[in-house]
Structures are given as C-alpha cells and as structure tokens.
C-alpha positions in Angstrom: 7.1 40.4 16.3 4.1 38.3 17.2 1.7 39.9 19.7 0.8 38.3 23.0 -2.6 36.9 24.1 -3.8 37.6 27.7 -5.1 34.1 28.4 -3.1 30.8 28.0 -5.7 28.2 27.2 -3.3 25.5 26.1 -3.1 22.3 28.1 0.7 21.9 28.1 0.3 18.2 29.2 -2.3 17.4 26.5 -2.1 13.9 25.1 -5.4 14.1 23.3 -5.2 13.2 19.6 -7.2 14.8 16.8 -7.7 13.1 13.5 -6.0 14.3 10.3 -9.0 13.2 8.2 -6.6 11.3 6.0 -7.1 7.5 5.7 -4.0 5.7 7.0 -2.1 8.8 8.2 -3.5 8.6 11.8 -2.3 5.0 11.9 1.4 5.9 11.2 1.1 8.9 13.6 0.2 6.6 16.5 -3.4 7.8 16.7 -3.4 11.3 15.1 -2.0 14.7 15.9 -1.5 15.9 19.5 -3.8 18.8 20.0 -2.6 22.4 20.3 0.8 21.8 18.8 2.6 23.1 15.7 3.4 20.7 12.8 5.4 20.9 9.6 4.3 19.3 6.4 7.0 19.5 3.7 7.3 18.3 0.2 8.1 19.3 -3.4 5.4 21.0 -5.5 2.8 18.6 -6.6 3.3 16.1 -3.7 -0.2 16.7 -2.3 0.4 19.2 0.6 -2.5 21.4 -0.3 -4.9 18.4 -0.6 -3.7 17.0 2.8 -4.2 20.5 4.4 -7.7 20.7 3.0 -8.6 17.3 4.4 -7.1 18.3 7.8 -9.3 21.4 7.9 -12.4 19.7 6.6 -12.1 17.0 9.3 -12.0 19.8 11.9 -15.1 21.4 10.3 -16.9 18.1 10.6 -16.1 18.0 14.3 -17.7 21.5 14.7 -14.3 23.3 15.0 -13.5 26.7 13.6 -10.8 26.3 10.9 -8.8 28.8 8.9 -6.7 28.4 5.7 -4.1 31.2 5.4 -2.6 31.3 1.9 0.4 33.4 0.9 0.6 31.9 -2.6 -2.6 30.6 -4.1 -5.8 32.6 -4.1 -9.1 31.4 -2.8 -10.4 30.6 -6.3 -7.5 28.3 -6.9 -8.0 26.5 -3.6 -11.7 26.0 -4.1 -11.0 24.6 -7.5 -8.6 22.1 -6.0 -11.3 21.1 -3.4 -14.0 20.9 -6.1 -11.7 18.6 -8.2 -11.7 16.2 -5.2 -15.4 16.6 -4.5 -14.8 18.4 -1.2 -17.4 20.7 0.3 -15.5 23.8 1.6 -18.4 24.8 3.9 -17.1 25.7 7.3 -13.6 26.5 6.0 -12.5 30.1 6.1 -9.9 31.0 3.4 -7.7 34.1 4.0 -5.5 35.4 1.2 -2.3 37.2 2.0 -1.1 37.9 -1.5 0.9 40.9 -2.7 -1.3 43.5 -4.3 -1.1 44.4 -8.0 0.1 47.9 -7.0 3.5 46.4 -6.1 4.1 46.2 -9.9 3.8 50.0 -10.2 7.3 51.7 -10.0 5.7 54.7 -8.3 4.7 52.4 -5.4 8.2 51.1 -4.8 9.7 51.7 -1.4 12.8 53.9 -1.2 13.7 54.2 2.5 13.0 50.7 3.8 13.8 47.5 2.0 10.6 46.1 0.4 10.8 42.8 2.3 10.8 44.6 5.6 7.6 46.5 4.8 5.9 43.4 3.2 6.9 41.2 6.2 5.5 43.5 8.7 2.3 44.0 6.8 1.9 40.3 6.1 2.4 39.5 9.8 -0.2 42.1 10.8 -2.8 40.7 8.4 -2.2 37.1 9.6 -2.6 38.0 13.3 -5.6 40.1 12.7 -7.4 37.3 10.9 -6.5 34.8 13.6 -7.8 37.2 16.3 -11.0 37.6 14.4 -11.7 33.9 13.7 -10.1 32.3 16.8 -9.7 28.9 15.0 -9.0 25.5 16.6 -7.2 24.4 13.4 -5.1 26.6 11.1 -3.1 26.0 8.0 -0.3 28.4 6.9 0.6 28.0 3.2 3.5 28.4 2.7 6.6 28.9 4.8 8.7 29.5 1.7 7.0 32.9 1.3 7.7 33.9 4.9 11.3 32.7 4.7 11.9 34.9 1.6 10.3 37.9 3.3 12.3 37.4 6.5 15.5 38.2 4.8 17.8 36.3 7.3 17.8 32.9 8.9 17.8 34.4 12.4 14.8 36.5 11.8 13.0 33.6 10.2 13.6 31.3 13.1 12.5 33.8 15.6 9.4 34.4 13.7 8.5 30.7 13.5 9.2 30.3 17.3 6.9 33.3 18.0 4.2 31.8 15.8 4.5 28.5 17.7 4.0 30.2 21.1 1.2 32.3 19.7 -0.8 29.3 18.3 -0.1 27.5 21.6 -1.6 30.3 23.7 -4.7 30.2 21.6 -5.2 26.4 21.9 -4.8 26.1 18.2 -3.4 23.1 16.2 -1.3 24.6 13.4 -0.1 22.9 10.2 2.6 24.8 8.4 3.3 23.9 4.7 6.7 24.1 3.2 7.2 23.5 -0.6 11.0 23.6 -0.2 11.4 26.2 -3.0 13.1 28.8 -0.8 16.7 29.7 -1.5 18.1 28.1 1.6 17.6 24.4 2.5 18.0 24.9 6.3 16.4 23.0 9.1 15.0 25.9 11.0 11.3 24.8 11.2 12.1 21.1 11.7 13.9 21.9 15.0 11.0 24.1 16.2 8.0 22.0 15.1 6.4 19.4 17.4 6.2 17.0 14.5 7.5 16.8 10.9 5.9 15.0 8.0 7.6 14.8 4.7 6.2 13.9 1.3 8.4 12.5 -1.5 7.7 11.3 -5.0 10.1 9.6 -7.3 9.7 9.3 -11.1 9.6 5.9 -12.7 10.7 5.0 -16.2 7.2 3.9 -17.0 3.8 4.5 -15.4 2.9 6.6 -12.4 5.5 7.9 -10.0 5.8 6.4 -6.5 4.7 8.6 -3.6 6.1 8.0 -0.1 5.3 9.7 3.2 7.6 9.7 6.2 7.2 11.0 9.8 10.6 12.4 10.5 9.8 13.6 14.0 7.0 13.4 16.5 7.8 14.4 20.1 6.5 12.1 22.8 4.6 9.7 20.4 5.6 6.2 19.2 4.9 6.6 15.5 5.3 4.1 12.8 8.8 4.7 11.3 10.0 4.2 7.7 8.5 4.9 4.3 4.8 4.5 3.7 3.2 4.6 0.2 0.4 7.0 -0.5 -1.7 8.0 -3.5 -3.7 11.0 -4.6 -7.1 10.0 -6.0 -10.3 11.8 -6.6 -11.5 12.5 -3.0 -8.1 13.2 -1.5 -4.9 11.5 -0.2 -4.9 7.9 1.0 -1.9 6.6 3.0 -1.0 2.9 3.0 0.8 2.2 6.3 3.7 -0.2 6.1 2.7 -3.7 7.4 4.6 -4.9 10.4 3.4 -8.4 10.8 5.2 -8.9 14.2 2.6 -6.5 15.8 -0.2 -9.0 15.2 1.3 -12.4 16.1 -1.2 -14.8 17.6 -1.2 -18.5 18.6 -4.1 -20.5 17.2 -5.0 -24.0 16.2 -5.6 -24.2 12.5 -7.5 -26.8 10.4 -7.0 -27.8 6.8 -8.5 -26.4 3.6 -9.5 -29.2 1.3 -9.3 -28.9 -2.5 -12.5 -30.9 -3.3 -10.3 -33.3 -5.4 -10.0 -36.6 -3.3 -6.8 -37.8 -4.9 -5.2 -34.4 -4.6 -6.1 -34.1 -0.9 -4.5 -37.6 -0.4 -1.3 -36.3 -2.1 -1.4 -33.2 0.3 -1.9 -35.3 3.4 -5.5 -34.2 3.9 -5.4 -30.6 2.5 -3.6 -27.3 2.8 -3.2 -25.9 6.4 -5.2 -22.7 7.0 -2.8 -19.9 7.7 -0.1 -21.3 5.4 1.3 -20.0 2.1 1.6 -22.2 -0.9 3.7 -21.7 -4.0 2.3 -23.3 -7.1 5.3 -23.5 -9.5 5.5 -24.8 -13.1 6.0 -23.8 -16.7 3.4 -21.8 -18.7 0.1 -23.6 -19.4 0.7 -26.4 -16.9 -2.4 -25.6 -14.9 -1.0 -23.4 -12.0 -3.8 -20.9 -12.1 -6.4 -23.6 -12.5 -5.1 -25.4 -9.5 -5.4 -22.2 -7.4 -8.9 -21.7 -8.8 -9.8 -25.1 -7.6 -9.3 -24.1 -4.0 -11.3 -20.9 -4.6 -14.1 -23.0 -6.0 -14.0 -25.4 -3.0 -14.1 -22.8 -0.3 -16.8 -20.7 -1.9 -19.0 -23.8 -2.4 -18.7 -24.3 1.4 -20.0 -20.7 1.9 -16.6 -19.2 2.8 -15.0 -16.1 1.2 -12.1 -15.9 -1.2 -10.2 -13.2 -3.0 -8.1 -13.2 -6.2 -5.5 -10.6 -7.3 -4.7 -10.8 -11.0 -1.7 -9.2 -12.6 -1.7 -10.8 -16.0 -5.3 -11.5 -17.1 -8.7 -9.7 -16.9 -11.6 -10.9 -14.8 -13.6 -11.6 -17.9 -10.8 -13.9 -19.2 -10.6 -15.6 -15.8 -14.4 -16.3 -15.8 -14.3 -17.7 -19.4 -11.3 -19.9 -18.7 -12.9 -21.2 -15.5 -16.1 -21.9 -17.3 -14.2 -23.8 -20.0 -12.9 -26.3 -17.4 -16.1 -26.8 -15.6 -15.7 -24.2 -12.8 -18.4 -21.7 -12.0 -16.8 -18.6 -10.4 -19.6 -16.3 -11.5 -22.1 -17.6 -8.9 -19.8 -17.0 -5.9 -18.8 -13.6 -7.4 -22.5 -12.6 -7.6 -23.1 -13.9 -4.1 -20.2 -11.6 -2.7 -18.2 -14.7 -1.7 -15.5 -14.0 -4.3 -13.8 -10.7 -4.9 -11.5 -10.3 -7.8 -8.9 -7.4 -8.1 -7.5 -6.6 -11.5 -4.0 -5.0 -10.8 -2.9 -2.3 -13.1 0.9 -3.0 -13.3 1.8 0.7 -14.1 -0.2 2.3 -11.4 0.0 0.4 -8.1 2.8 0.8 -5.5 3.9 -2.1 -3.2 2.2 -0.4 -0.3 -1.1 -0.1 -2.1 -1.0 -3.7 -3.1 -0.2 -4.8 0.5 -3.1 -2.7 1.8 -5.5 -4.3 -0.7 -4.4 -7.9 0.1 -4.4 -7.5 3.9 -7.7 -5.7 3.6 -9.2 -8.7 1.9 -8.1 -10.9 4.8 -9.6 -8.4 7.3 -12.9 -8.7 5.5 -13.0 -12.4 6.1 -11.3 -14.1 3.0 -10.3 -17.7 3.8 -8.4 -18.2 0.6 -6.3 -15.5 -1.2 -4.7 -16.1 -4.6 -1.9 -13.9 -6.1 -1.6 -14.6 -9.8 1.2 -14.3 -10.5 4.5 -13.6 -8.7 6.1 -12.8 -12.0 3.5 -10.2 -12.6 4.0 -8.8 -9.1 7.7 -8.5 -9.8 7.4 -7.0 -13.2 4.7 -4.5 -12.1 7.1 -2.8 -9.6 10.6 -3.3 -11.2 12.0 -0.2 -9.5 10.8 -0.9 -6.0 13.4 -2.3 -3.6 12.8 -5.1 -1.1 9.8 -6.6 -2.9 10.6 -10.0 -1.3 10.5 -8.3 2.1 7.2 -6.7 1.3 5.9 -10.1 0.3 7.2 -11.8 3.4 5.4 -9.3 5.6 2.2 -9.8 3.6 2.4 -13.6 3.9 3.1 -13.4 7.7 0.2 -11.1 8.2 -2.2 -13.4 6.2 -0.9 -16.4 8.1 -1.8 -14.8 11.4 -5.3 -14.2 10.1 -5.6 -17.9 9.2 -5.7 -17.3 5.5 -4.6 -19.9 3.1 -2.5 -18.0 0.5 -1.7 -19.3 -3.0 1.1 -17.8 -5.0 1.4 -18.7 -8.7 5.0 -18.8 -9.9 5.7 -19.1 -13.6 9.0 -21.0 -14.4 10.8 -20.1 -17.6 11.3 -23.1 -19.9 9.2 -26.2 -20.6 11.4 -29.2 -19.7 14.4 -30.0 -17.6 16.0 -27.2 -15.6 13.6 -24.3 -15.2 14.0 -20.9 -13.4 11.7 -18.3 -12.0 12.3 -14.5 -11.8 11.7 -14.4 -8.1 12.6 -17.3 -5.7 10.1 -17.3 -2.8 10.2 -21.0 -2.2 12.2 -20.4 1.0 9.4 -18.3 2.5 6.5 -20.4 1.3 5.2 -23.0 3.7 4.3 -25.4 0.9 5.6 -25.9 -2.6 3.5 -27.6 -5.3 5.4 -28.5 -8.5 3.8 -29.0 -11.9 5.9 -30.5 -14.7 5.5 -31.5 -18.4 7.0 -34.8 -19.5 7.1 -36.8 -22.7 5.6 -40.3 -22.6 4.7 -42.6 -25.5 4.5 -39.7 -28.0 2.3 -37.5 -25.8 3.0 -34.5 -23.6 1.7 -35.3 -20.1 1.6 -33.4 -16.8 2.7 -34.4 -13.4 2.1 -32.9 -10.0 4.0 -33.4 -6.8 4.4 -31.8 -3.3 8.0 -30.8 -2.8 7.6 -29.1 0.5 4.9 -29.0 3.2 5.5 -27.8 6.7 2.1 -28.4 8.3 1.7 -32.1 8.0 3.0 -35.3 6.4 2.3 -35.7 2.7 3.0 -38.1 -0.2 6.4 -37.9 -1.8 5.1 -39.4 -5.0 4.4 -37.9 -8.4 0.8 -38.2 -9.7 -0.7 -37.6 -13.1 -2.5 -34.3 -13.6 -5.0 -33.5 -16.4 -7.2 -30.5 -17.3 -10.4 -31.2 -19.2 -13.8 -29.7 -19.8 -15.0 -31.6 -16.8 -12.5 -30.0 -14.4 -9.1 -31.0 -12.9 -8.1 -34.6 -12.4 -5.3 -35.7 -10.1 -4.7 -39.4 -11.0 -2.8 -42.3 -9.8 0.9 -42.4 -8.8 3.2 -42.5 -11.8 4.9 -45.8 -10.8 6.0 -46.9 -14.3 8.4 -44.1 -15.0 11.9 -42.9 -14.0 13.2 -39.4 -14.6 9.9 -37.5 -14.9 11.4 -34.3 -13.5 14.0 -34.3 -16.3 11.1 -34.0 -18.8 12.1 -37.1 -20.7 11.4 -40.1 -18.5 12.1 -43.7 -19.1 9.7 -46.7 -18.7 11.1 -48.8 -15.9 10.7 -52.1 -17.9 12.8 -50.6 -20.8 15.6 -49.5 -18.5 15.7 -53.0 -16.8 15.9 -54.8 -20.2 18.9 -52.6 -21.2 20.6 -53.7 -17.9 20.0 -57.3 -18.8 17.3 -57.9 -16.2 14.8 -60.2 -18.0 12.7 -60.8 -14.9 10.5 -57.7 -15.4 
C-alpha cells in the first residue's frame, strides 16, 4: 500500500494550468493541464506516448521544476536515445529504472512460498516511492501502467493501487502523467474512472502513404476542452497537434472591400473585383487557364505590397515559377521579398488536420489571398479521410472571417459539353468562375463567365479568354455566338438564315 505524507501541500481548488510543452495540445485542453492532478495518456505501441511524456517533463524542466521519469519497461539508455533522435536535451530530467533484474532468470532465485508477482509488486512499489521521496518532483511520468496491472494480479488490487497513487501524488503537489500502452491482458476502464483527465492516441493504417494519427481528450474534469478528433504528427523534435478548426468560435462582423485582378475587362465582368473574405471556385477542363487565373490575383496583390500564399498539390514550385514566367508573370520577386509563400503538399504524408493548420496559419500571418490548387489534388491526397467537405467548409469559413480572398481550383473531367468534377463545392463557394473551351471557325477558343457571385452585382455575359506570352487577356463579350456552353456554338447569323430570317 502507498505510504502517507505528513503535509498536504495540494491546493484542492487549483485552477492554475501548466503547459504540456506540446504545440497544439494545450489548445484542445482548454489551456493546459490543471496542476497537481493525475492524468492518463493511453495509446497503442508506437503512437508517441514516450515522446509526449518527454516533452511534458522537458517543459517542466524549462520552468525550473523538478521532474522524474519512472520507467518499468524501457531502460535509461533507450529513453535517452529516443530523446537524442528528436534533438531533445535531457538535462534536468531524472530517469529512474524499475526493471526486473537479470537474476530473475536464474531458477535458483525463483520464489517458492509467495507468488512471484506479489514479491515483485511490493518491491516495485517500494522502489517507486523511495525515489519520489528522494527527488520530490513537481512533474512525474510513470511508464507504463501495463506493467503494474500485470504485477497487481487482480482488478481490485490494481484499482486500489492506482487510487492510492493518485492520493499520494496529490499530497505531494505533483502533476502525474501515467502511460498505458494497452498491452495488458484485460481491457478494463479502471484508470480512466480514477484519472482527472484521459488523453488517447490512435493511429490508423492507410493503403498508401503514412498512417493517420489522431488524439482525443476523452475526459477532463471541470474544464471545457475541445472535443472530437484532432490530427497530430511525430516529427524530428517531437509531437505536434493540429487542433480541429471550429470557425464559429471566431465569427466577426466587418466591412470588406474588393480585391482587383489587375485586368480591367475581367474586373468589369466581376462587378469591380472579388470581395475580400469570400471564397471563389475557378472551374474548368484541364489546360483552360484555371491556375493562371488564380496566379493573376496573386500577382495583383503582391504588386500592391500585400501577402499571398499558394498550396500546390499537383505541381512543384519550380514548375509554377517557370509556367508563370512563360505567361509574363513574375512570382520570383514577391517570393524573394517574403510577400509570397508557396507550400508544396506531399499527397501521401499530410493529414486533413495538418493541411487545415497550414492554411489557417498562412491567414494568421497576414495573407490577403490564398490559392488551393487543386481541389482534385486535395481529394485524392486524402482518399480515406471522412468529411473532407466539412473540413474544407470550416477552413473557408475561418479564412472568410480573417478577410482572406480564397481561390479554389477545380478540374472538370472532359473537354466539351457536360463535365463533372470529383468534389462539388460550388454550393459552399461564394463565387464560381467558369472557363470553357468552344469550337469556332476551325479554332479552339476559351470563354470565361461568372456563374455565381454573392458579394455584388456582376455581368452575366461570356467573354473571350486568352493566354499568351504577354499574360492573360479577358476580351469583349461573345455576342455573335449561341450555345458556347455546349462546346459547339453556332454563329447567330447562320442560325437566323436557317430560320428564313434574311434581315440579319
């Protein structure tokens, strides 16, 4: 049984938070961990529990606290190797090994009167308490509960021991993090019911690329935490959590201006420009100029000294620069001036939460225009993730509240006539620009039109659209044609002659 401590130094009404030291985790915890409480961190082997525990202790060491890592499975050499792999400095962290001695393998050292687990459990408990009395830490990690559960022998004994540990840590004003790798024989909920808070780590395999890692806060007494799944990743340096975006939390009312494209005829078609804080879907078949049109807005705002950010799923930054240069757009200069940031998305490695974090982070750093190229790449990059449309809706709402003009490039399958796209987001976009090919006098021409615009009045006409070495050109209204959207239009004078109207 756990021994008593003569002085109860815990503030039972404590609402003071301490940081976990993990980017993003304090956010979903509502500010951090309540001091002097016991917490459970559970997850399968390889989910990052040890890394999180090390970050938790290192944060305490940075705050000048005494911290202790008690390990019942890994030895100190292994732990320090994990820390070194992440570039962590273990100075200030005391590691205490409670690992069975090699003598247990000797048949002559086997116990005959008492069950081995009873002796080992008693000795283990004595060693743990002795070290805590010696160090008197403000933060302690116990790794792992599976070993204690196996040594306890029964569910009742295990639960009582965890309860005693909880009271013991509380009397010593110590914040305790207990790790559970869920490898014990019983899948009971003993510690979950005892702990002040429960954090669980999950990772699911994918058919291709990296697995998706998700963290959930299952329980946190007295604190309004952020519920639901939150993506996280393990990189060199530790664990990073990407809190789920809840756009409703940041709603604001503000008067927004317009973002002009720098092409006079195009701005006339748009009714003056694109409203700041709106989302625009640029849709059309491959090669029709969707990405170039989005780049035109990037060029226009950066020339005015404003910031822009682009997220590319399907082409490299080098290809983008060369393609822009080929149509008279200089994106290298604003990139060198830190006005333009370009993110090359690795389709096999990024989770929806990580992508959301990157896009919203660009808005927080002052981007006035954000381009996502393309929606098809976004969809194909995360084929096994559910609710991608919901993720995107939250992102667009968040960006809109920040006053960002967002441009989404949507590739339609097919060249003429009825075309479809793999992900219909036209219902959530504020504006829809449509590019189309059509055949006229033996040539393949392009047309541009505004099919939807919520912020202001706009032209309902179709205008000619061309891409040349000198840049983009939005021309006059295509008045002499009928049926352009079908891809095979007719000249109006020819149609009238067939109807017997010779006055044309």
